[in-house]
N, C-alpha and C positions, 0 to 999 in steps of 0.2 A: 971405411966402417963409420967413422964420425959423420961424414957427409950424408950418408944414407938416412940415419936417424934424424938429422936435422931437416932433411928434405920431407920426411913423413910428418913430422911435427908441424911444419909449416903448412902442409896440405890440409891437415885437420883444422888448423886455425882459419884457413881461407874457406872451408866449407861451412864453418859455423857462422862466419860473417855473411856468407851469401844467404844462408837460411834466415837470419834476422832481417836481412835487407828485403827478402821476399814477403815477410809478414807485414812490412811497413809500406808496401806498395799501395798508392792511393786508388780508391774505387772509381769507376767512371761516374759522370754526373747523372746518367739515367738509371743507375742502379737503385733498387729499392732497399731501404734500410729497415730491417725487421725490428719492430719495437717489442717491448715486453709482452703486450697482448698477443702479438703474432707467435712469439716463441711459446706462450702458454696455450695456444690454440683458441683464444678468445678474440679473434680478429673481427667479430661483428660489432656494429654499432648498436649498443643496447638502447640508446635513446630513441631511435628510429626503427627499432626491430619490431616487425609485425608477424613474426613466426608464431606457430601454435604454441611453442614453448613459452614465448613472451607473453602471449595472450592468456595462457593458462595461469600465469603469476598474478594477473590483475584480480582484485577483490570484487565480489559481487556487488551490484548497486543496492543501496538500501531500499526496502520495500516501503512504498508510500502508504500512509494510513487509509487512503481511500481504496487502494487495491486490496489491502488486508481485510477491510470491512466488506467489500463486495465478495471476496472469496468465502468469508465466514457466512454471509447471507446466503450464498448459493449452497453451501453445505448444509445449512439450516433448512433451506426449502427442500433439498433432497431428502434429508432424514425425516422431515415432516410428511412429505409424499409417501415414503416407505412406510411410515407409521400408520397413515390413514388407510393405505392399501391392505396392511395387515389386519387392522381393525375391521375393514369391510369384509375381508375373507372370513374372519372369525365369526362375524355376525351372520353371514350367509351360511356357514357351516352350522351355527346354532339353530337357525330357523329350518335348515334342511333337516337336521336331526330331530327337531320337534315334530315336523310334518311326518317324517318316517315313523316316529314313536306313536303319533296318533293314528296313523294308518294301521300299524300293527295292532294297537289296542281295538281299533274299530273293525278291521277286516281280517284279523289274525286267525280267527276260527272259521273262515269261510269253507275250507275243505270239510270240516266237521259238520257245519250247518247244511252243506249240500247233501252229505250222507244221511243227515237226520231227517230230512223232509220225507224220505220214502217210509220210515217207521211212523212218521206223523200221519201220513195218508192212510196207512193201514189202520191206525187207531181211529182215525176220523170215520172210516168205513164201518168199523165196529159200532161206533156210537150211532151212526145214521141207520144202521140195520136193526137196532134194538126196537122192540114193539112199543107203541106209545101207551097202550094200555097194559100196565104191569100188575093189575089186580088179579088177572087170570094166571099169573105165574106163581111158582112156589117161591119160598123164601130164598132158596140157594141161587135161583137164576136172578131173582131181584137183587141179591147181593152182588153177584158178578156184574150185573148191568150197572149198578150204582158205582161200583169200584171203577169201572171203565169210564164212566162219565166224569167222575172226580178226577181221575188221572188225566183225562182229556182237558179238563178246565185247568188243572195246574200246569199242564204242559204248555197250554196257550200263554199262561202268564209267564212262564220261564222264557219262552222263546221271544216274546215280545219285549222282555227285560233286556235281552241281548240283541235287540235289533232285528229280529227275524219276524217278518209279517207275511201273512197269507194273502194271496192275490185271488179275489173272487170277483171277476169282472162281469157277472151276469147282468145284462141290461145296459151295459156301458158301451161307449164307442170303442171300437176295435183300435188298439194301440200296439204297433208292431215291436215297440220297445219292451212290452211286458207280455204280450199274448202271441200265440202261434195258431193260426187258422188251420183247422183239420178238414173242415168241409163248409159248404155254403147251404143255408136253409132258405129255400124260396118262401116269400111272404108277401101278403097283400096289405098289411097294415104297418109295416115297418120299412124305413129307408135302409138302403144298403150300408153294411159295415157295422151293424149293431150285434153285439154278442148275445146269442139267443140260447146257447147251451154251453155248459162247462164240462168237459170231459175229464179234465184233471186240473186241480188248482195249482197256481204258481206261487212262488215264494221269492221274497227280496230280502236282502241283508242291508239294512240302512238304504242306500240308494244304489246298491248293486244287485243285479238280477242273479238269483240262485237257479231258478228253474222257470221257464215261461209257462203261462196257463195255456192248456189245450182247449180250444173253444171252437164252436160252430158259429158262423157269421151269417147274418141275414143277407138275402139277395132279393131286393125289391123287383117287383114287376115293372114293365116300361111305363105303365100308367102312373104308378106311384113316383117313379123317378122323374117323369116329365112334370108332374105336379109340383115337386120340390124344386126342380130346376127353374 
């Protein structure tokens, strides 16, 4: 009984000695000893490290005054160019608006003027058909004729005030911009292309044609044409 207990105790003591001896076994010469950086996961050389993380830690280089001045100058030139362009666009818009306003004031009543010339023609015919000798007429007819003539005179003044002018090309050279030839009139004393008869007067609004004049144009004989050639 006593011998068995002693034997177990001796065995426990021997196992403890063996474990302590195993911990003191020396390492081979080629074994790598891990330092504190290795144990902490920092085994890279920070002095020679060129990784992106290391580069990101570097501070930006200071900006040179010359570079800053060049950048400011470029920004100034850009803003100046934008300002000049905006001013040019504004000036062009202003001029375009002025031209459009002037055209509206000058030609805005073109449709009304074109419709008015028909009534003017009718009044003109009434004036031209009135007898020259009014002494043989009674007072009522005289008053009517006088009223028509006064209306015609006032109407001519009003339409001229608003830029409407009558085209009466009798005896003038034919102008296709203002006249419309209805027929040719053979003649022995005129060259070709002269207005000899006006069928209907034309009208212009400032420099725009409202209605061309309907005219008869001369057609000279061969002898007259050769003489002028």
